[in-house]
PDB file with one MODEL, atoms N, CA, C and O in Angstrom:
MODEL        1
ATOM      1  N   MET A   1    -173.871 -32.404 -90.692  1.00  0.00           N
ATOM      2  CA  MET A   1    -174.901 -32.945 -89.822  1.00  0.00           C
ATOM      3  C   MET A   1    -174.314 -34.104 -89.016  1.00  0.00           C
ATOM      4  O   MET A   1    -173.354 -34.745 -89.445  1.00  0.00           O
ATOM      5  N   GLY A   2    -174.898 -34.368 -87.845  1.00  0.00           N
ATOM      6  CA  GLY A   2    -174.321 -35.388 -86.998  1.00  0.00           C
ATOM      7  C   GLY A   2    -175.341 -36.100 -86.131  1.00  0.00           C
ATOM      8  O   GLY A   2    -176.535 -35.802 -86.149  1.00  0.00           O
ATOM      9  N   VAL A   3    -174.831 -37.038 -85.385  1.00  0.00           N
ATOM     10  CA  VAL A   3    -175.640 -37.857 -84.478  1.00  0.00           C
ATOM     11  C   VAL A   3    -175.063 -37.736 -83.075  1.00  0.00           C
ATOM     12  O   VAL A   3    -173.845 -37.769 -82.901  1.00  0.00           O
ATOM     13  N   ILE A   4    -175.924 -37.597 -82.077  1.00  0.00           N
ATOM     14  CA  ILE A   4    -175.505 -37.580 -80.674  1.00  0.00           C
ATOM     15  C   ILE A   4    -175.670 -38.999 -80.141  1.00  0.00           C
ATOM     16  O   ILE A   4    -176.723 -39.613 -80.319  1.00  0.00           O
ATOM     17  N   TYR A   5    -174.645 -39.516 -79.494  1.00  0.00           N
ATOM     18  CA  TYR A   5    -174.692 -40.838 -78.877  1.00  0.00           C
ATOM     19  C   TYR A   5    -174.641 -40.671 -77.358  1.00  0.00           C
ATOM     20  O   TYR A   5    -173.666 -40.149 -76.819  1.00  0.00           O
ATOM     21  N   LEU A   6    -175.696 -41.116 -76.671  1.00  0.00           N
ATOM     22  CA  LEU A   6    -175.741 -41.112 -75.204  1.00  0.00           C
ATOM     23  C   LEU A   6    -175.605 -42.562 -74.768  1.00  0.00           C
ATOM     24  O   LEU A   6    -176.600 -43.281 -74.670  1.00  0.00           O
ATOM     25  N   LEU A   7    -174.390 -42.986 -74.510  1.00  0.00           N
ATOM     26  CA  LEU A   7    -174.134 -44.397 -74.272  1.00  0.00           C
ATOM     27  C   LEU A   7    -173.744 -44.730 -72.838  1.00  0.00           C
ATOM     28  O   LEU A   7    -173.896 -45.878 -72.422  1.00  0.00           O
ATOM     29  N   SER A   8    -173.250 -43.774 -72.078  1.00  0.00           N
ATOM     30  CA  SER A   8    -172.777 -44.099 -70.732  1.00  0.00           C
ATOM     31  C   SER A   8    -173.823 -43.750 -69.670  1.00  0.00           C
ATOM     32  O   SER A   8    -174.644 -42.852 -69.856  1.00  0.00           O
ATOM     33  N   ALA A   9    -173.771 -44.472 -68.568  1.00  0.00           N
ATOM     34  CA  ALA A   9    -174.690 -44.238 -67.451  1.00  0.00           C
ATOM     35  C   ALA A   9    -174.505 -42.819 -66.926  1.00  0.00           C
ATOM     36  O   ALA A   9    -173.378 -42.345 -66.780  1.00  0.00           O
ATOM     37  N   GLY A  10    -175.612 -42.151 -66.647  1.00  0.00           N
ATOM     38  CA  GLY A  10    -175.559 -40.791 -66.131  1.00  0.00           C
ATOM     39  C   GLY A  10    -175.552 -39.723 -67.203  1.00  0.00           C
ATOM     40  O   GLY A  10    -175.608 -38.535 -66.886  1.00  0.00           O
ATOM     41  N   SER A  11    -175.483 -40.119 -68.474  1.00  0.00           N
ATOM     42  CA  SER A  11    -175.510 -39.117 -69.536  1.00  0.00           C
ATOM     43  C   SER A  11    -176.958 -38.741 -69.843  1.00  0.00           C
ATOM     44  O   SER A  11    -177.873 -39.554 -69.709  1.00  0.00           O
ATOM     45  N   ALA A  12    -177.139 -37.491 -70.258  1.00  0.00           N
ATOM     46  CA  ALA A  12    -178.484 -36.982 -70.533  1.00  0.00           C
ATOM     47  C   ALA A  12    -178.403 -35.865 -71.558  1.00  0.00           C
ATOM     48  O   ALA A  12    -177.358 -35.236 -71.729  1.00  0.00           O
ATOM     49  N   ALA A  13    -179.523 -35.624 -72.240  1.00  0.00           N
ATOM     50  CA  ALA A  13    -179.611 -34.514 -73.180  1.00  0.00           C
ATOM     51  C   ALA A  13    -180.980 -33.879 -73.049  1.00  0.00           C
ATOM     52  O   ALA A  13    -181.978 -34.562 -72.818  1.00  0.00           O
ATOM     53  N   HIS A  14    -181.017 -32.547 -73.202  1.00  0.00           N
ATOM     54  CA  HIS A  14    -182.291 -31.831 -73.183  1.00  0.00           C
ATOM     55  C   HIS A  14    -182.190 -30.600 -74.069  1.00  0.00           C
ATOM     56  O   HIS A  14    -181.099 -30.139 -74.403  1.00  0.00           O
ATOM     57  N   LYS A  15    -183.347 -30.082 -74.438  1.00  0.00           N
ATOM     58  CA  LYS A  15    -183.413 -28.897 -75.292  1.00  0.00           C
ATOM     59  C   LYS A  15    -183.354 -27.650 -74.431  1.00  0.00           C
ATOM     60  O   LYS A  15    -184.036 -27.564 -73.410  1.00  0.00           O
ATOM     61  N   ALA A  16    -182.551 -26.691 -74.834  1.00  0.00           N
ATOM     62  CA  ALA A  16    -182.460 -25.393 -74.169  1.00  0.00           C
ATOM     63  C   ALA A  16    -182.428 -24.329 -75.262  1.00  0.00           C
ATOM     64  O   ALA A  16    -181.371 -24.025 -75.817  1.00  0.00           O
ATOM     65  N   GLY A  17    -183.585 -23.773 -75.562  1.00  0.00           N
ATOM     66  CA  GLY A  17    -183.672 -22.818 -76.660  1.00  0.00           C
ATOM     67  C   GLY A  17    -183.390 -23.511 -77.974  1.00  0.00           C
ATOM     68  O   GLY A  17    -183.955 -24.571 -78.241  1.00  0.00           O
ATOM     69  N   PRO A  18    -182.518 -22.931 -78.814  1.00  0.00           N
ATOM     70  CA  PRO A  18    -182.226 -23.543 -80.122  1.00  0.00           C
ATOM     71  C   PRO A  18    -181.092 -24.573 -80.067  1.00  0.00           C
ATOM     72  O   PRO A  18    -180.524 -24.919 -81.103  1.00  0.00           O
ATOM     73  N   ARG A  19    -180.765 -25.057 -78.881  1.00  0.00           N
ATOM     74  CA  ARG A  19    -179.636 -25.984 -78.725  1.00  0.00           C
ATOM     75  C   ARG A  19    -180.033 -27.232 -77.942  1.00  0.00           C
ATOM     76  O   ARG A  19    -181.004 -27.226 -77.185  1.00  0.00           O
ATOM     77  N   ILE A  20    -179.267 -28.294 -78.139  1.00  0.00           N
ATOM     78  CA  ILE A  20    -179.347 -29.504 -77.328  1.00  0.00           C
ATOM     79  C   ILE A  20    -178.167 -29.460 -76.367  1.00  0.00           C
ATOM     80  O   ILE A  20    -177.021 -29.290 -76.782  1.00  0.00           O
ATOM     81  N   VAL A  21    -178.458 -29.615 -75.079  1.00  0.00           N
ATOM     82  CA  VAL A  21    -177.415 -29.616 -74.054  1.00  0.00           C
ATOM     83  C   VAL A  21    -177.154 -31.062 -73.650  1.00  0.00           C
ATOM     84  O   VAL A  21    -178.081 -31.788 -73.289  1.00  0.00           O
ATOM     85  N   VAL A  22    -175.890 -31.478 -73.711  1.00  0.00           N
ATOM     86  CA  VAL A  22    -175.495 -32.831 -73.329  1.00  0.00           C
ATOM     87  C   VAL A  22    -174.767 -32.750 -71.991  1.00  0.00           C
ATOM     88  O   VAL A  22    -173.830 -31.969 -71.822  1.00  0.00           O
ATOM     89  N   GLU A  23    -175.223 -33.583 -71.033  1.00  0.00           N
ATOM     90  CA  GLU A  23    -174.649 -33.579 -69.689  1.00  0.00           C
ATOM     91  C   GLU A  23    -174.292 -34.999 -69.263  1.00  0.00           C
ATOM     92  O   GLU A  23    -174.816 -35.982 -69.787  1.00  0.00           O
ATOM     93  N   LYS A  24    -173.380 -35.068 -68.292  1.00  0.00           N
ATOM     94  CA  LYS A  24    -173.090 -36.344 -67.631  1.00  0.00           C
ATOM     95  C   LYS A  24    -172.856 -36.041 -66.161  1.00  0.00           C
ATOM     96  O   LYS A  24    -171.965 -35.270 -65.805  1.00  0.00           O
ATOM     97  N   ASN A  25    -173.668 -36.657 -65.313  1.00  0.00           N
ATOM     98  CA  ASN A  25    -173.602 -36.432 -63.866  1.00  0.00           C
ATOM     99  C   ASN A  25    -173.663 -34.941 -63.535  1.00  0.00           C
ATOM    100  O   ASN A  25    -172.875 -34.447 -62.728  1.00  0.00           O
ATOM    101  N   SER A  26    -174.590 -34.237 -64.154  1.00  0.00           N
ATOM    102  CA  SER A  26    -174.861 -32.803 -63.953  1.00  0.00           C
ATOM    103  C   SER A  26    -173.745 -31.880 -64.440  1.00  0.00           C
ATOM    104  O   SER A  26    -173.782 -30.684 -64.152  1.00  0.00           O
ATOM    105  N   GLU A  27    -172.761 -32.393 -65.163  1.00  0.00           N
ATOM    106  CA  GLU A  27    -171.697 -31.575 -65.748  1.00  0.00           C
ATOM    107  C   GLU A  27    -171.982 -31.411 -67.240  1.00  0.00           C
ATOM    108  O   GLU A  27    -172.136 -32.401 -67.956  1.00  0.00           O
ATOM    109  N   ILE A  28    -172.050 -30.189 -67.700  1.00  0.00           N
ATOM    110  CA  ILE A  28    -172.342 -29.932 -69.106  1.00  0.00           C
ATOM    111  C   ILE A  28    -171.122 -30.286 -69.961  1.00  0.00           C
ATOM    112  O   ILE A  28    -170.024 -29.769 -69.758  1.00  0.00           O
ATOM    113  N   LEU A  29    -171.352 -31.178 -70.915  1.00  0.00           N
ATOM    114  CA  LEU A  29    -170.279 -31.609 -71.819  1.00  0.00           C
ATOM    115  C   LEU A  29    -170.292 -30.830 -73.124  1.00  0.00           C
ATOM    116  O   LEU A  29    -169.255 -30.662 -73.765  1.00  0.00           O
ATOM    117  N   GLY A  30    -171.481 -30.352 -73.519  1.00  0.00           N
ATOM    118  CA  GLY A  30    -171.549 -29.598 -74.768  1.00  0.00           C
ATOM    119  C   GLY A  30    -172.923 -29.044 -75.031  1.00  0.00           C
ATOM    120  O   GLY A  30    -173.922 -29.519 -74.491  1.00  0.00           O
ATOM    121  N   ARG A  31    -172.956 -28.024 -75.876  1.00  0.00           N
ATOM    122  CA  ARG A  31    -174.195 -27.414 -76.358  1.00  0.00           C
ATOM    123  C   ARG A  31    -174.111 -27.397 -77.879  1.00  0.00           C
ATOM    124  O   ARG A  31    -173.188 -26.817 -78.452  1.00  0.00           O
ATOM    125  N   LEU A  32    -175.075 -28.035 -78.526  1.00  0.00           N
ATOM    126  CA  LEU A  32    -175.036 -28.166 -79.977  1.00  0.00           C
ATOM    127  C   LEU A  32    -176.286 -27.569 -80.605  1.00  0.00           C
ATOM    128  O   LEU A  32    -177.387 -27.798 -80.105  1.00  0.00           O
ATOM    129  N   PRO A  33    -176.145 -26.810 -81.689  1.00  0.00           N
ATOM    130  CA  PRO A  33    -177.326 -26.281 -82.378  1.00  0.00           C
ATOM    131  C   PRO A  33    -178.187 -27.419 -82.926  1.00  0.00           C
ATOM    132  O   PRO A  33    -177.675 -28.361 -83.531  1.00  0.00           O
ATOM    133  N   ILE A  34    -179.485 -27.321 -82.710  1.00  0.00           N
ATOM    134  CA  ILE A  34    -180.406 -28.373 -83.156  1.00  0.00           C
ATOM    135  C   ILE A  34    -180.320 -28.582 -84.664  1.00  0.00           C
ATOM    136  O   ILE A  34    -180.450 -29.711 -85.137  1.00  0.00           O
ATOM    137  N   ARG A  35    -180.105 -27.522 -85.417  1.00  0.00           N
ATOM    138  CA  ARG A  35    -180.071 -27.631 -86.880  1.00  0.00           C
ATOM    139  C   ARG A  35    -178.927 -28.510 -87.384  1.00  0.00           C
ATOM    140  O   ARG A  35    -178.949 -28.944 -88.536  1.00  0.00           O
ATOM    141  N   LEU A  36    -177.935 -28.776 -86.548  1.00  0.00           N
ATOM    142  CA  LEU A  36    -176.803 -29.608 -86.948  1.00  0.00           C
ATOM    143  C   LEU A  36    -176.986 -31.081 -86.592  1.00  0.00           C
ATOM    144  O   LEU A  36    -176.128 -31.901 -86.922  1.00  0.00           O
ATOM    145  N   ILE A  37    -178.088 -31.434 -85.925  1.00  0.00           N
ATOM    146  CA  ILE A  37    -178.283 -32.798 -85.425  1.00  0.00           C
ATOM    147  C   ILE A  37    -179.300 -33.538 -86.291  1.00  0.00           C
ATOM    148  O   ILE A  37    -180.415 -33.067 -86.516  1.00  0.00           O
ATOM    149  N   ASP A  38    -178.882 -34.709 -86.769  1.00  0.00           N
ATOM    150  CA  ASP A  38    -179.767 -35.559 -87.569  1.00  0.00           C
ATOM    151  C   ASP A  38    -180.460 -36.620 -86.729  1.00  0.00           C
ATOM    152  O   ASP A  38    -181.550 -37.070 -87.082  1.00  0.00           O
ATOM    153  N   GLY A  39    -179.845 -37.026 -85.620  1.00  0.00           N
ATOM    154  CA  GLY A  39    -180.429 -38.091 -84.811  1.00  0.00           C
ATOM    155  C   GLY A  39    -179.764 -38.201 -83.456  1.00  0.00           C
ATOM    156  O   GLY A  39    -178.720 -37.604 -83.197  1.00  0.00           O
ATOM    157  N   VAL A  40    -180.408 -38.992 -82.591  1.00  0.00           N
ATOM    158  CA  VAL A  40    -179.891 -39.238 -81.248  1.00  0.00           C
ATOM    159  C   VAL A  40    -180.005 -40.734 -80.968  1.00  0.00           C
ATOM    160  O   VAL A  40    -181.061 -41.327 -81.187  1.00  0.00           O
ATOM    161  N   VAL A  41    -178.926 -41.346 -80.488  1.00  0.00           N
ATOM    162  CA  VAL A  41    -178.910 -42.745 -80.091  1.00  0.00           C
ATOM    163  C   VAL A  41    -178.796 -42.775 -78.564  1.00  0.00           C
ATOM    164  O   VAL A  41    -177.875 -42.188 -77.995  1.00  0.00           O
ATOM    165  N   VAL A  42    -179.737 -43.462 -77.905  1.00  0.00           N
ATOM    166  CA  VAL A  42    -179.780 -43.483 -76.439  1.00  0.00           C
ATOM    167  C   VAL A  42    -179.689 -44.921 -75.949  1.00  0.00           C
ATOM    168  O   VAL A  42    -180.476 -45.773 -76.362  1.00  0.00           O
ATOM    169  N   SER A  43    -178.720 -45.192 -75.061  1.00  0.00           N
ATOM    170  CA  SER A  43    -178.617 -46.531 -74.474  1.00  0.00           C
ATOM    171  C   SER A  43    -179.550 -46.632 -73.273  1.00  0.00           C
ATOM    172  O   SER A  43    -180.218 -45.661 -72.916  1.00  0.00           O
ATOM    173  N   ARG A  44    -179.595 -47.789 -72.660  1.00  0.00           N
ATOM    174  CA  ARG A  44    -180.562 -48.022 -71.581  1.00  0.00           C
ATOM    175  C   ARG A  44    -180.271 -47.255 -70.298  1.00  0.00           C
ATOM    176  O   ARG A  44    -181.180 -47.091 -69.484  1.00  0.00           O
ATOM    177  N   ASN A  45    -179.063 -46.782 -70.079  1.00  0.00           N
ATOM    178  CA  ASN A  45    -178.739 -46.064 -68.852  1.00  0.00           C
ATOM    179  C   ASN A  45    -178.629 -44.557 -69.031  1.00  0.00           C
ATOM    180  O   ASN A  45    -178.183 -43.854 -68.124  1.00  0.00           O
ATOM    181  N   ALA A  46    -179.030 -44.060 -70.190  1.00  0.00           N
ATOM    182  CA  ALA A  46    -178.962 -42.631 -70.484  1.00  0.00           C
ATOM    183  C   ALA A  46    -180.380 -42.066 -70.531  1.00  0.00           C
ATOM    184  O   ALA A  46    -181.357 -42.814 -70.560  1.00  0.00           O
ATOM    185  N   GLN A  47    -180.478 -40.740 -70.537  1.00  0.00           N
ATOM    186  CA  GLN A  47    -181.789 -40.085 -70.556  1.00  0.00           C
ATOM    187  C   GLN A  47    -181.856 -39.041 -71.649  1.00  0.00           C
ATOM    188  O   GLN A  47    -180.860 -38.398 -71.980  1.00  0.00           O
ATOM    189  N   LEU A  48    -183.052 -38.882 -72.206  1.00  0.00           N
ATOM    190  CA  LEU A  48    -183.330 -37.865 -73.202  1.00  0.00           C
ATOM    191  C   LEU A  48    -184.684 -37.273 -72.868  1.00  0.00           C
ATOM    192  O   LEU A  48    -185.691 -37.980 -72.902  1.00  0.00           O
ATOM    193  N   SER A  49    -184.727 -35.993 -72.547  1.00  0.00           N
ATOM    194  CA  SER A  49    -186.017 -35.362 -72.248  1.00  0.00           C
ATOM    195  C   SER A  49    -186.620 -34.793 -73.532  1.00  0.00           C
ATOM    196  O   SER A  49    -185.912 -34.531 -74.504  1.00  0.00           O
ATOM    197  N   THR A  50    -187.921 -34.609 -73.516  1.00  0.00           N
ATOM    198  CA  THR A  50    -188.612 -34.089 -74.695  1.00  0.00           C
ATOM    199  C   THR A  50    -188.761 -32.592 -74.656  1.00  0.00           C
ATOM    200  O   THR A  50    -189.322 -32.004 -75.580  1.00  0.00           O
TER     201      THR A  50
ENDMDL
END
């Protein structure tokens, strides 16, 4: 299990089916299965959609 850290400006995460998609400046950095994620840490310049 792991934690996603969205710390840099322009980073974002959203749900797409059974995965969380992590992006920065509209470039996809990764797709992670939701079942593997324990938490998300978001800084003030990052975004997390519901």
